[in-house]
C-alpha positions, 0 to 999 in steps of 0.5 A, a space after each residue: 585886929 580889923 585891918 583896912 587899905 586904901 588908895 586916894 589921890 590928894 585934892 589938886 593945889 593942896 599945898 605940900 605944908 597942908 600935907 605934912 599937916 596931914 600927915 601929922 595930925 593922922 599919926 597924933 589921932 590915930 596914936 591918941 585911938 590905938 589905930 595902927 598902920 602905915 601911911 604912903 605919901 608920893 607925888 599926890 597920892 596915898 596908900 594907907 592900911 589902918 588896924 585897929 578895932 573894927 568899928 573905929 576903923 569903919 568910922 575914920 575910913 568914913 571921916 576919910 572919904 568925906 574929908 575934900 582933900 582926898 579923891 579918888 579913893 579907892 578901897 583896897 583890902 577889908 581883913 581881920 587878922 589875929 594880931 596888929 601887923 605894926 607897933 606903931 602908925 609909920 608916915 613915909 612921907 619927904 618931898 626932896 629936889 631930886 625925885 630918883 632920891 626921894 624915891 630911894 628915900 621912900 622905899 627905903 623907909 618903907 622897907 624898913 617899916 615893913 620888915 620891922 614889923 609884925 607884917 611877915 609873919 602874917 597868913 592874910 592878904 593885907 601885907 601882901 596888897 600893900 607891899 604890891 600897891 606901895 611898890 607900884 606906886 613908887 616904881 611910876 617913877 624908876 625902875 628901882 624895886 624893894 631889895 
């Protein structure tokens, strides 16, 4: 099982409705193509772990890299794993008016997804990369940390 993690910024001026559509379409596409993982969106930033057959994951990342809705794409990790870290594709996206509520909710969701997956059994670096980058992203606005 191949995993790839990247981060990117949403294109300037990209409306929330389009980001919501992007997240929903990613879930549908990935489910149809046997790709699992986790996509986190917070304050114009994406962190995305994709996993599946290596050729499909690399091809999808190539498409994402060319997508004008993404900018400042940084590849964070590539890794071969013995099994899937996530049994399905999960997204963490919502924009409450209150930023602290938004962060608390996203942290709670990420914590549930992370610990409800096979990721804790994985000896590789993917889980640490994902955890560190999501935590850093969500810490930009508050001193709350994952429990």
